[in-house]
KEKEBA-310374 format. One record per residue: residue in three letters; z, x, y of N, C-alpha, C in turn. Coordinates in pm, whole numbers, plus 50000, padded with zeros to 5 digits. Layout:
<recs>
ALAZXYZXYZXY;...
</recs>
This chain:
<recs>
UNK576283449732528575383443232441575713427332442;UNK574833420432510574833406932513574403398732394;UNK575133390532345574893382432234574663367532241;UNK573613361832173573453347932178574293339532102;UNK575173346232025575983339631938576983348931887;UNK578013345131821579223353431783579003356931627;UNK577803357831573577663360031444577003373931421;UNK577433382931351576483396631305576443396731160;UNK575383404531134575083406030980575473420130945;UNK576393423930860576943438130836575703443230744;UNK575613458530721574803461730622575073457530499;UNK574063452730405574103448930288572733447430204;UNK571623452730268570353447730204569463459930172;UNK570213471730143569493483530086568913481529944;UNK569423472329880568793469329748567723459329774;UNK567583453529874566423443829888565153453429921;UNK565183460930005564093470130049564623481530145;UNK564103493530125564493505030198563873505530331;UNK564553503430434563913504230555563373519730576;UNK563923527830502563393542830541562383548830436;UNK561943539130341561043542830231559563540730280;UNK558743534630184557563531130200557243521030315;UNK555923517530364555813507330441556073492730374;UNK555613493030249555813481430175557353477730142;UNK558123488730131559553487830107560333482730226;UNK559913488830346560503484830465560123470230502;UNK558763465730478558343452530517559303442730441;UNK559663445130308560263437130235561853433330295;UNK562333444630339563873442730422563523437530538;UNK562483440530609562303433830754562193417930732;UNK561293415330644561093400330625562323393130587;UNK563153398330507564393392730468565273392030611;UNK565163402230685566163402530820565673392530906;UNK564233393030928563613384331026564023369730996;UNK564123365230883564373350730842565833346430913;UNK566743357130870568133356130928568133356431084;UNK567343364531141567543368231288566843353831341;UNK565793348831296565163336731331566073324431344;UNK566783325131245567813314431225568993314031325;UNK569353326431387570543327131486571223339331484;UNK571133347331392571853359131389571783368531512;UNK572843370431586572773376931716572583393131714;UNK573203397531606573363412631578573343415331437;UNK572443425731407572333431231273572563445831283;UNK573533450031199573753466331165573003469031045;UNK572303480731056571643486730944572263499430916;UNK572063503030803572773516130738571983528530767;UNK572743540030828571933552830838573043562530785;UNK572323569930672573213581430612572833594430689;UNK574093598130685574043612830767573533624330680;UNK572973634230739572383646430669573603652930625;UNK573383660730491574303665930414574173681430422;UNK575123689630419575073704530413575703710630296;UNK575183718430224575933725830112575263738330080;UNK575853746229985575123758129950573843757329866;UNK572853766229887571743767529813571943765329660;UNK571333755829597571333755329463572453744729414;UNK573273738629511574163728029471573453714129447;UNK573773708329351573043694029337573863683429352;UNK573663676029460574533665129486574323654029392;UNK575243645629368575203634029281576313623729307;UNK575993612629268576993600429286576533592829438;UNK577483584929482577203575429602576803583029714;UNK575703578029789575393585829913575333599529903;UNK574823604829792574663619629783573293623029875;UNK573383621529990572163625230062571963639330100;UNK570793644230130570553657030176570063657630309;UNK568783653130318568363652130444568823642330560;UNK569193630330500569783619130581568523612630654;UNK568943600830698567933592730755567503597930903;UNK568423602230986568123605131107567163617931127;UNK566993626331032566153638131025564683634530967;UNK564563620430930563133617130867562253619630973;UNK561203623130944559853624531058559643610931114;UNK559763600731042559363586731071560433578631132;UNK561793586131154563003577831196562603569231308;UNK562143576531433562043570231558560893556831545;UNK559733560631484558753551031452559223539131383;UNK559963541031266560463529731180561373522331261;UNK562353529631341563433522231413562663514331537;UNK561543518531589561083510331702560423497731635;UNK559863498531493559313485731433560283477031413;UNK561643482231361562733471331327563193465631455;UNK563433472931566563953468031666562883458531741;UNK561683461431751560813451531796560573438731722;UNK560603440631594560603427931509561753417531510;UNK563013423031516564193417231533564413411931666;UNK563923422031765564263417231904563433406031956;UNK562293404031878561483391931926562183378931902;UNK563443378831830564233367331793565553369031883;UNK565593378431962566713380432054567903385731973;UNK567673393531879568703399531797568743413931826;UNK569993418431846570333433231868570473440431739;UNK570053452831728570203460831623571073473731653;UNK572033474531559572943486531553572763495031444;UNK572983507631450572683515431321574023522631292;UNK574463519831161575853526531111575533540631062;UNK576573550731084576263563031042577313565330930;UNK576853568130801577613569430687577573581830614;UNK578753587730562578913598630471580033595830395;UNK579793593030259580843590830158581663602830121;UNK582863601730128583833614330103583663618029937;UNK583813630729917583753635029790582533639329716;UNK581343637729796580043640229742579313650529815;UNK579743663729828580903668629745581983671629861;UNK581873668229973582873672930099584143664730099;UNK585283669730127586613663130137587453671630215;UNK588353666030279589203672730357590343682030266;UNK590623677130148591473685530058591033681129901;UNK591943686629824591423685029674591803672529632;UNK592623661829710593053649929651591983640329643;UNK591803632829540590733622429529591233608229587;UNK590513599729618590683586229673591053576229566;UNK590733579229434590843567629348591013575529200;UNK591403567629112591563574428965590463571428867;UNK589383565328937588153560428835587043572128821;UNK587213582428879586253595528876587013606128908;UNK586663617528857587463630228848586693642028878;UNK585473639528950584663652529003585433657829141;UNK585973670129119586493676129234585583679929340;UNK586083677529466585083680629586585213694729629;UNK584353698429716584423709929804585313707229918;UNK586363714429932587303713930055586593719930162;UNK586603713730263585823717330387586483726130470;UNK585853737530513586353748530600586143742530751;UNK586803749330838586843745530979585183747431022;UNK584603757730979583063759731007582523746230956;UNK582643742730828581953730430766582233717430858;UNK583463717830914583723706030999582813707431134;UNK582753717431179582043718331313580663716631285;UNK580253719031171578633717531139578643701931126;UNK579513696031062579463680331041579483673731177;UNK580413678231274580373672331401578943673131472;UNK578423685131470577063685931522576053678731458;UNK576163675431326575153664731243575483651731322;UNK576583647331327576843635131389576193633531549;UNK576433645031611575813645531747574263644431732;UNK573713652231651572173651731642571713637431614;UNK572593631731519572053617131474572153607631586;UNK573203608931674573273600631804572253602731892;UNK571883616031901570763619931999569513611931954;UNK569263612031816568133605231777568053589931815;UNK569333585131797569363570531841569053568131981;UNK569433576532061569143577032222567703575832242;UNK566993580232133565483580532176564823568632118;UNK565513557132077564983546932024565533534132112;UNK565043522032051565613508932113566613503832061;UNK567443510731970568683506831910569623503832010;UNK570473493931987571523489632091572673498332066;UNK572783506331955573983515431970574253521331814;UNK575423525531804575993533131674577223526031633;UNK577243525531503578563521731464579013532531345;UNK580153537931369580783548031277581303541931154;UNK580963546631052581493540330922582663550530892;UNK583943544930930585103552630900585983545730782;UNK585283538330711586033530330606585353530830461;UNK585963524230376585293522730224585003535730162;UNK585853545230169585583559530106584843568330190;UNK584573564130305583733573030400584353587230421;UNK583873597030434584453611630431585563610230562;UNK585143603830662586093603830775587373596030759;UNK587173584630678588443578630615589233588130535;UNK588613596830451589403605930368590213614630461;UNK589713619430584590433627530673591533618630747;UNK591363606530766592403597630842593613594630736;UNK593243594730614594153587730501595213599530469;UNK596503597030475597443605330414597373607830259;UNK596683598630187596523599430053595443610230011;UNK594413612330089593383623130052593363635830154;UNK594093634130255594093646130363595443653230329;UNK595383665530269596623674430249596533686130329;UNK595653686630435595463699730514596683702730597;UNK596693716430611597923719930695597553725330819;UNK596143724730858595653731230986595543719131073;UNK595013719131193594863709731287594053696931260;UNK593583697031141593053682931092593793677030987;UNK595093682730967595923675330875597263674630907;UNK598153666230837599593663830864599933651830949;UNK599883652531081600323640731168599223632431179;UNK599443620031214598243611131237597233615031319;UNK597813621631437597043626731539596013637731491;UNK596633645631410595763656231341594753649331249;UNK595213639431172594343633731070593043626531150;UNK593443621031258592323615231342591533624031437;UNK591853637731431591153645031519589743647031488;UNK589213647331358587763648031334587233635531380;UNK587723622731355587123610331404586813612031556;UNK587963617531635587803616231794586833626131818;UNK586783637631738585603647331780584283641431751;UNK584183633231656582773628231630582573618031733;UNK583473609631758583033599531848582913605932004;UNK583403616032023583263622832159581953627632161;UNK581403635232057579933640932042578983629732051;UNK579183619231987578373606731970578183601432133;UNK579423599032195579323594632320578733601932413;UNK578803613532416578053623732513576473622132479;UNK576193620532362574803618432348574093603732379;UNK574883594632356574503579632381574523575632531;UNK575493581432586575693576932734576483564332734;UNK576623556432838577273545632862576733531232821;UNK575203532632812574503521032800574133516832652;UNK574713524432582574653519532406576103519132360;UNK576023508632279577433505932224577863517632124;UNK579063520032115579743528432010580893521731952;UNK580573518031825581733510431754582293519131625;UNK583393512931573583903519731452584223508231358;UNK583723510131229584053501931124585363507031058;UNK586483499431033587713504930983588363495830896;UNK588863500830802589653494230698590983489430769;UNK591413477230742592613473230798593783480330731;UNK593633483330594594603489630525593983496730404;UNK594493505930337593963511330213594783505230107;UNK594163501029991594803493629902595263504429791;UNK594983516029801595533525629700596853531929732;UNK598033532429661599233537129702599043548829758;UNK599713554229862599473565529917598693567430029;UNK597863555930052597053554730176597773549230281;UNK597083548130389597683541030508597873525430484;UNK599003520030545599123504830524598793499530637;UNK598893484630642598493475730748599043480230886;UNK600323483730876600913487831013600413501131063;UNK600103511430981599413522631024597943519731061;UNK597483510630992595973506631041595943502131179;UNK597113494531216596993491231357597163500931453;UNK598143511131410598173523231497596973531931495;UNK596103534131404594963539431399594103534631494;UNK594013521031489593173512031566593413515131713;UNK594753516231738595153516331878594623531831921;UNK595073541331859594713555131875593013557631904;UNK592213551431823590723552231852590303544631983;UNK591033532231990590623522632113591153530932245;UNK592213538432234592763545632359592063556332399;UNK591233561932318590313571932363589243569532472;UNK589033555032491588113550732584586703554832542;UNK586433558532409585163562532367584273551332303;UNK585133541232235584473530632165584543517632238;UNK583463507132204583303494832257583743484432173;UNK583803486332044584493476131955584963481931817;UNK585733475131758586173477331621585833467431526;UNK585263471431410584673461031305585753463531185;UNK586443452931159587673452931049587403448730934;UNK587493454630834587243450130692588433453230593;UNK588403448730473589623452730386588843455630250;UNK589423465530173589083468030030588633482230017;UNK588353484629890587833498729848586513497529787;UNK586033508929734584763509129674584883505029524;UNK586253501929480586323500429339587523489829309;UNK588443489429385589803484329344589893467229355;UNK591123463929395591503449129410592303447729533;UNK591573445329644590153439529641589253450929675;UNK588113449829617586903459329654586563451429795;UNK585743461429863585353455330011584253444329990;UNK583663441029883582773431429840583633420329763;UNK584493414529827585533404629761584653393429668;UNK585413392029546584783381429472585283367629500;UNK584933359129411585243346229414586733344129360;UNK587473353129348589083352329310589793352529442;UNK589193355529555589933355329679589613345629780;UNK590503342329865590313330829960589203335830056;UNK588683326130117587753327530230588333334030365;UNK587703346930381588263355230488589833357730477;UNK590193362530363591443363930336592303373730420;UNK591603383030484592153393930568592063391930702;UNK591413380630742591073378130891592313380130980;UNK593463375730936594653376631015595063391331031;UNK594823401130953594733415830976594033419831103;UNK592753412931099591963416931212592483413131342;UNK593123400631328593693393631448594933403631497;UNK595743407431406596793416631448596263428431512;UNK595133434031478594503447231538593863441731680;UNK593383429931684592793425131803593823424231904;UNK594923420631873595963417831969596643431132014;UNK596323442031940596943455431963595973463932050;UNK594673459732070593743468432129592963459832252;UNK592393467632339591673461232451590083459932418;UNK589623463932301588223462932291587993451832186;UNK586763445032198586463433032105586603438431941;UNK586913427931877587163430531736586173420831655;UNK585473426631543584593420431466585463420631320;UNK585413407631255585963405531120584673403431026;UNK584763410330906583733405630805584533406830661;UNK584293399230584584663398530438585013386030398;UNK583943382330298584063368730236584143356930341;UNK583393359530455583203346830532581913338530491;UNK582323327130424581523320330334580683310130402;UNK580773307530531579853299330605580303296530737;UNK579683288530828580023285130956581403279330970;UNK581883271930888583203265530899584403277130898;UNK584183286930790585243297730793584963304230929;UNK583843307930978583473316331088584433308331208;UNK584123297031226584693288731333586293289731322;UNK586813289331204588343290631197588883304631247;UNK588083315631220588363327231242588493328331393;UNK587293323431465587193325431610588403317431670;UNK588453305731615589443294731681590833302331683;UNK591113308431559592473313631548592793328231643;UNK591793331231690591753343531782591783356131688;UNK591283356031576591493367531487590233377131513;UNK589233373931569588063382231601587323376131712;UNK586493385031785585463381731883584133376531842;UNK583663384331734582623384031641582753383631486;UNK581983374531423582293373631282581073379031204;UNK581223387231109580363394231013580103384630889;UNK578823381530875578563372130765577443377930664;UNK577643384730550576663389330470576153383430347;UNK576913380030246576473374230137576083359030150;UNK576753351330239576383337930273575013338030337;UNK574723348330397573373348430457572333351530348;UNK572823359430235571923360730128571743346530058;UNK572793340130034572663326129968571753316430039;UNK571653317530187570863308130243570583314530388;UNK569233320330396568703326830513568773317830629;UNK568763303630608568843294230716570083288030763;UNK571203295530720572523291230726572943286430882;UNK572503295630978572913292331111572043280831184;UNK570793280131140569973270931179570303256131131;UNK570803257331007571203243930959572563238931010;UNK573353247831034574603245131108574493241031240;UNK573553248231321573293243231462572483229531466;UNK571903225231359571233211831355572193202631284;UNK573263205331249574343195231194574013192431050;UNK573223200530976572843199930841573873208830744;UNK575213209530757575873217630696575873214630541;UNK575813202230508575893197930373574553204230306;UNK573683207230374572403215130301572533229130286;UNK573493235630323573683251330321574033253530189;UNK573183262130124573323265929988574633275729987;UNK575673270729910576933277829910576823291729824;UNK577493300929877577483314629803578693314029701;UNK578463319129589579583318529484580443329029481;UNK580113340829542580753352429549580873359629416;UNK579873358029336579823364129208579473378329213;UNK578843383529319578433398629335577383402129256;UNK576533394429189575463397829114574193402329213;UNK574393399529328573463404029419573503419929439;UNK574743425829408574793439529413574923445729264;UNK575563437929170575623442729039574323445528974;UNK573353435529005572023437228934571473449728972;UNK571643453929088570913464929137571753478329088;UNK573063478829093573673491229077574373492128931;UNK574453481328850574733480628719573713479628631;UNK572933469028635571743466528553570633475628581;UNK570663480528685569353487128734568123479828760;UNK568393465828795567333454928817567043453328953;UNK565903447428993565773444129133566783435529194;UNK566843434929313567793425629372567603412829344;UNK568613404029329568633390629308570023383329343;UNK569823372129407570973363829428570933352829321;UNK572333348729263572283340229149571963326729197;UNK572123322129329571993309129370570913306629459;UNK570193318029511568953316929602567973327429547;UNK567113322229464566093330529413564953334429523;UNK564973329029620564213333229753564633344729809;UNK565843348929803566383359329875565603372229818;UNK565153381329920564343393729890562953391229878;UNK562573377029876561023375129846560523368729982;UNK561163369730076560553364230199559323370630260;UNK558903381830222557953389230242556613380730182;UNK556773372130074555803363830016555333352930091;UNK556113349730212555843337530280556613324930232;UNK556253314230297556843300730258556563297230116;UNK557513288530060557353285029923556013275729926;UNK555183280429823553793273429814553813257629770;UNK552963251729827552743237929774551643236529669;UNK551773227429584550793228429471549593221229531;UNK548383226429490547213220929537546943205029479;UNK547383203829340547453191029291548823188729209;UNK549383177729244550653173129181550443171529026;UNK551393177028960551363172928812552783166328776;UNK552813161728660553963156628598554673167228502;UNK555953168528551556673180228482557863172028429;UNK557913176128290559373172328239560103185428201;UNK561333184728255562243196128235563383190228141;UNK563493195528031564583193927922565833203027943;UNK566883197527972568013206727990568633208028128;UNK569603203128174570063202228302571173212928319;UNK570943225528272571793237028316571363242728436;UNK571953254928461571363261728582569673264428589;UNK569183268328486567743272028473567023257728504;UNK567243246728431566573233928433566763228928578;UNK567883229528635568123223628770567363229428876;UNK567473245028861566563251228973565133249128948;UNK564603248828822563303247128829562883234528856;UNK563693222028842563283208628879563143207629021;UNK564283215029093564193214529237563093222129299;UNK562883232629247561623240929302560323234529285;UNK560093228729164558843223029152558733210829232;UNK559763202329238559833191529340559373195329474;UNK560093206429536559843211029662558253216529693;UNK557553219929558556213222729576555213210229550;UNK555923198829545555003187129532554703181529404;UNK555453187429297555113180929161556193168529137;UNK555683161029045556533149529009557463152628900;UNK558873152728909559483159028806560493148728751;UNK560703150128615561673142928542562603153928479;UNK563963150728480565033159528425565713153228318;UNK565763156228193566503151128084567733159228061;UNK568923154728052569963163328012570823155027905;UNK571163161227796571673154727678573203151827707;UNK573883159027801575243155427818575543145327905;UNK576783143927957577163133728039576843136328176;UNK576603149528203576463153528350575753167128350;UNK575093169028457574273182328477575233193628490;UNK574643205728469575453217828486575493226228386;UNK575313223128255575263230828139576563237828119;UNK576603250228114577933258128093578663257028221;UNK578133254928326579023255128466580043244028468;UNK579573233028372580723221828372582093226228302;UNK582083236028220583163241728144583703252028221;UNK582833260828275583323273228366584053270028488;UNK583833258528547584463255028671585883252628652;UNK586593251228519587843248728495588643264628501;UNK588013274228487588653285528519589133288128650;UNK590383294928674590913297728802589933307328890;UNK589753301929012588943310029115587463306029090;UNK587153294229026585743290529002585373279229089;UNK586233276329208585933265429291584553265829357;UNK583993277729375582793281029456581633276629351;UNK581833278029232580833274229142580733259729126;UNK581823251929140581793238029144580983234629280;UNK581403240429395580663234729501579113238129485;UNK578623248629422577173251229389576483240729305;UNK577343236729207576963227529111576893213129196;UNK577743210729275577703197129349576393198629457;UNK576043210229500574963211629599573883210729529;UNK573613215029399572353213629326572163197829295;UNK573123192129263573043177529221572633170029351;UNK572983174229460572683166529589571263170329622;UNK570813181929601569543186429619568523178729547;UNK568813177029408567853171429328567723155829363;UNK569003151429400568773136429456567893134829586;UNK568133144829655567303145329799565893146029780;UNK565583153629685564163156929624563373144529566;UNK564343136429506563763124229429563513128429289;UNK564063137029223563903142929088564563130529001;UNK563813125928914564153115128810565203120928704;UNK566413120128739567523126428641567933114928542;UNK567863119528421568513110928313569483118528242;UNK570813116128240571823121528148571783113328029;UNK572623118527933572753110627788571473109827724;UNK570443119227771569313116527725568773129327641;UNK568823131227498568633141427412567163140927392;UNK566523148127412564893148527393564743151227251;UNK563733144127186562953147627066561643151127077;UNK561083155526968559733159326980558853147826999;UNK559093136526940558433125126948558553117527097;UNK559863118727133559983114627281559063121227392;UNK559033134427374558153142627464556633140527425;UNK556323137027308554783135127296554573121327336;UNK555273113127337555043101027360555003098427538;UNK555943105827600555823106127745554563114227805;UNK554153124327718552833130427761552813136827893;UNK553753143527942553663150228081552693159128078;UNK552203164428206551303174928196551813188628163;UNK553083189528206553813204028169555363199728121;UNK555713207728014557043205027960557753220027973;UNK558923219328033559823230428036561113228327971;UNK561483237927861562613236027778563553246627829;UNK564673240927878565803249727929567073243427846;UNK567023243327718567783237327630569293246627605;UNK569203258827672570313264327674570863271827546;UNK572113274927532572553282927412573813275827354;UNK573783275927217575123273727157576323283327163;UNK577423278827139578433290527146578233300127014;UNK578193312427058577983321326917579183324826852;UNK579133323926728580293325926636579833338826548;UNK580543349526546580323361926473580243357726323;UNK579473365126259579103362926101580253370826034;UNK581423365926048582423374725978583413363125906;UNK584343367625813585133358725739585973352125826;UNK586253339525822587273332125904586843327926043;UNK585563331626088585313329326245584963313026250;UNK584563306326144584413292126159585663284026182;UNK586673290226165588203284826191588743287026333;UNK588063297626403588633300826524588123290426644;UNK588833289826737588603280026850587593286426930;UNK586953278227020585863285427111586083283827255;UNK585663293927318585933294727469585673281227556;UNK584463277427531584063264127618585073252827576;UNK585353251127458586123241227410587763241927487;UNK588193254727477589533256627550589433253627689;UNK588333258527763588373257627914588243241827953;UNK587543234127847587243219827892588463211227854;UNK589403216227768590583210927727590323201927593;UNK589083206427525588883200427398589563205727272;UNK590153218127313590803223927207592123230527261;UNK593303231727200594383236527263594973248027182;UNK594993260527227595423270227117597033271527144;UNK597663279727052598983280427060599463291827150;UNK600823294927157601283301527262600783317027274;UNK600633323027154600073336627136598633337227087;UNK597853342227186596293340627166595723353527155;UNK594913354027060593833366527062592403362027091;UNK591913369327197590493365027232589633375827191;UNK588673371427100587523379927065586493380427158;UNK586313392127221585593394027341584013401127295;UNK582963392527274581913397927227580793393127355;UNK581153394227475580373391527581580583400627701;UNK579603406727759579803419427865580133415128006;UNK580243402328029580513398628181581673390628187;UNK581753380728247582973372228285583603365128179;UNK583033359228082583433348828007584903352127941;UNK585103363927871586383367727806587353368327918;UNK587253374228046588273374728142588453361828206;UNK587473353928229587833341228281588713332528191;UNK588503333828065589223327227960590733331427947;UNK590803344127954592133350627946593013347728080;UNK592243345728192592943343728327593393327228312;UNK592463318128253592723304428237594073302028152;UNK594153310628035595163310027935596673315228003;UNK596313328728035597643334928081598143327928207;UNK597363320928277597923313828398598753299828354;UNK598493295928236599223284428178600303289528087;UNK600723302628083601903307428026601453312027880;UNK600373313427827599963320827686600343333927709;UNK600643340227584600473354227575599273357727529;UNK598203365727585596943367927562596693383627524;UNK595913384927420595303398827407593823396927393;UNK593203406027464591863406627461591263416727370;UNK590223416427291589913425127188588433428527219;UNK588113440927264586753444027282586233455227186;UNK585173454627163584453465927096583893476127181;UNK583783473227294583113482427409584333492127447;UNK583803503027521584903513027555585603508327689;UNK585173498227741585753493327865585653477927865;UNK586373470227933586153455827929585103453328040;UNK584243443228019583313435828097582343447228170;UNK581713455028077580843467228119579813461428205;UNK579283450528213578263447328325578753440328445;UNK580023441428463580683435428585580643442928709;UNK580633456628698580523465728807581773467228884;UNK581883478628946582923484428996583403475329121;UNK582533468229185582993461229293583583446129258;UNK583383442729121584053431529088584823430528978;UNK585073440828904585883441328796587343442428824;UNK587713448628947588973451328969589923437728985;UNK589383428829050590133416729083590423409428949;UNK589773406728853590093399328727591033407728653;UNK590733420628644591703430728570593143430128629;UNK593193430528746594513431028825595273418928805;UNK594573406428808595143393528782595613394228630;UNK594973397828535595403398328398596593408028379;UNK596583419228438597583427028402598873424428470;UNK598753415328599600063410428645600653399928547;UNK599863395228475600593383728371600823390028243;UNK600603404028225601023408328099599873408527969;UNK598713404028027597583403027930597213418327863;UNK597193419727743596893431627683595513431727657;UNK594783444827668593363446827636593373457527524;UNK592653455227419592313465627310590973467327313;UNK590633481327323589233485027333588813492027207;UNK587553492327180586833499927076587083494826956;UNK587443482026926587973475726805587053462426796;UNK586283463626684585393452526647586333443026541;UNK586223429926584587073420526511586093418726375;UNK586603421126246585823419926137586283408626039;UNK587443402226075587793390326002588853381626109;UNK588903370026071589893360826131590633354426035;UNK592013353526039592743349925937593903339725998;UNK594813336125928595793325825975596543330926094;UNK596993341626067597933346926176597303356326285;UNK596023359026273595433367726373594093373026312;UNK593923386126327592523392026309592623404926233;UNK591493409826168591343423826126590563430526228;UNK590773442426271589913450926361589583464026298;UNK588523468226343588043482626299587663491226407;UNK588113501426424587633510526542586203513826518;UNK585393513026624583943512126610583523528526582;UNK584313537926603583923550826584584543556826448;UNK585993556326454586573561826324586523553026207;UNK586033540026212586043528826107587413525126061;UNK588453530526134589903528826080590123511526103;UNK590643505726011591003491426012592353490026045;UNK592753478626089594013473826120594093458826113;UNK595283452926052595553439126059596563436526190;UNK596143426926257597073420526387597533407226345;UNK598813406326319599413394626262600183385426367;UNK600143389526491601183383626584600713372826664;UNK599493365126616598903354726693599153339726628;UNK599023332026730598993317326679597683311026660;UNK596883315726746595533311526767594533323426802;UNK593263321926748592163331226787591113321726841;UNK590673327626968589593320827049588273330827063;UNK587343325327026585983331927056585403332527182;UNK585183343627250584513344227374583343353927351;UNK582393347927285581213356427216579873353027277;UNK579863346627402578603343627471577933331627396;UNK576513331927372575963320727316574613326027225;UNK574243318727156573023318927089572083309727113;UNK570693314827148569733306027192569383291527106;UNK569313281427176568973268727123567463265627122;UNK566653271327027564993272027041564433261426958;UNK565393252326891564843242826791563593234826829;UNK563873228126960562933219427027561643227427050;UNK561813238727108560613247327169559833251527040;UNK560443254526917559633259426821558793249726743;UNK559243237926751558303226226701557353221326796;UNK557943219526932556993212127032555763221827079;UNK556113235527082555073242627117553883247027010;UNK554113240626899553123240526796552223228326791;UNK552763218026894551993205526875551303201026999;UNK551493208627117550993206127233550773220327333;UNK550063218027435549833231727536550833227027647;UNK550953238327721551723237427842553193233027811;UNK553863242427736555303240627702555943255127725;UNK556813254527804557573266027860559063267727813;UNK559453279027799561003280027762561503290227863;UNK562893287027908563423297228015564953295828004;UNK565703304328078567093305528054567673308527931;UNK568873302727902569603308327779568713304327658;UNK567993295527654567043290427553566123301927518;UNK565883310027595565023322727578565743333427536;UNK566803337127590567783346427569568873346127654;UNK570203344927609571513341127687571733354127794;UNK571773350127910572113359928031573023352228116;UNK573123355728229573713349928345573033342528428;UNK573773334028516573243325128597572003330728693;UNK572193342628742571123349928827569923351628746;UNK569953352828609568773353828522568123339628523;UNK569013331128503568313315728465567673310328601;UNK568253313428727567603308128842566303317028888;UNK566383329828853565103337728878563913333728782;UNK564233331328658563213326528555562683311628598;UNK563493303528652563123291728713562103294428826;UNK562443303328925561673305629031560203310628980;UNK560233319228880558983325128830557953315428786;UNK558603305328693557813296128637557413284728751;UNK558233282828828557943271828945556773276829040;UNK556783290929058555723296129137554403296029058;UNK554603297528920553273294928861552723283228846;UNK553633272128848553123259428853552433255628981;UNK553133261629090552873258729208551453263129245;UNK551043275029180549833280929208548883277829110;UNK549133268129019548073263228930547633274628840;UNK548633285328813548393294228715549113293728564;UNK549913282528553550553280628443549533275828325;UNK549783279328194548803274128086549743274127954;
</recs>
């Protein structure tokens, strides 16, 4: 497989559009991939689910609970020819991954891979294993009949084959369990069957975890030995190395708490131990990080996923020396959490164009209008930039000393350096577009009426929310603490009435500075909107510093030494007196005062972002996109 660059794109776009679904669904995914291919991606791997076999009447559920699988779909070959043709026009190779997640319902033994779910699996018989191998063989045969460049076996991230390879989940006593050779027997049988069907002119690779982060799984040293064993079979052409689980710390979709390409050196250790090329993927946040990995000899090819979500033109901009224009990925994982936690369409927090490539280029306005944006937080900045890019004349008024809204305070939390990079990028973008930015400019109704712009957009944000309970007015507030405007005592109680990152980030900030911290949530679990791929890292950090988390308790009063809490179910109350300070991490309450008055006095007044309803960064930028598109197509009124 000859490549025009050393950049591949790992599977990550199923939430954007289903390549196996309707023509419209597939077209959305293809348009997304084509932009990245045209910019320079040499190799794209797509996901292929394996067909599943179980007794009549069994109802599969959970992750990857496939029945038919993709390779048995009647339109598999036709759809693959479309994908290969469209991406191949940009000299991009397409490899298909074969995946079957362990435990849904099949497993080598009764042991589970993690403690966050307790559905016991079906322990596979030898006949089940033989049927599984033949399903892999059939799938490889289907690939042989297409223009796909080859197959990547998904032997990582809770895949069924990883469950067989792992000493944690494989307690078998037959020829498929016990020694490392026996635990790898199924993997070798599958690779043998696939190679027999593919021949030697298609690539066959393996995606492998460098180590298992769960105690009892294989460590980095055994990861090297597993890689050696697989490479020594002579059946595979490459190894793709990653790190992390489906749920833990790290998850395989590493968040902003981790360093760029943090486990690339482990891929390098494997590369030195095997004779086949090695790919590394995992929080490679841009071309500079990719170059470092290659220069250090850690990999032959670098996989870049989320950075390609953040900027589909990443490679083109790098090739043209415009790296300062690359939109930075903040590794917040809303791209996956929106789909699998909120049940909402795919969305990138920093790039509202992602998944909308099928709509074509960003529209230019048929006639330029004067737009006043009030509020320089995430929603206001994105709207101002998009409107300017469509040709409107844009002013941006910000009441504070600098742009950024709540990001200005958030960047003080540990691990938020990428958010600061995004904020700097947005400021540079506005300057490049010629948006007339005024800080220290608090808008009044009279100011706006006197200016008389064609359109007004109010992104005035949200004030810190204070619960309507006794004593709350005397508590400190999260934003003030992060910004250094308030200094809590040594023992701190955090009232957590926000379902995402704010309470965790505040607890991280305080505990890293030596405070004893207790988080108090009324919910059954902390940060219920954060998602399994993101919540592990902050919770691990907090636990390592002794942060306590109390759940299912609503704070009903704040007093001098602490708080009163009430169990949300039993209604039992308790006084907690061991604190020096109480800090509120309760999200925001919309600031609609300007909109309420101005919208009654003139037309073309819009509200967006937290001023409409407090949510996350991704909600703000997507609302900005929607309004900017309306303005560009002259549909706003």
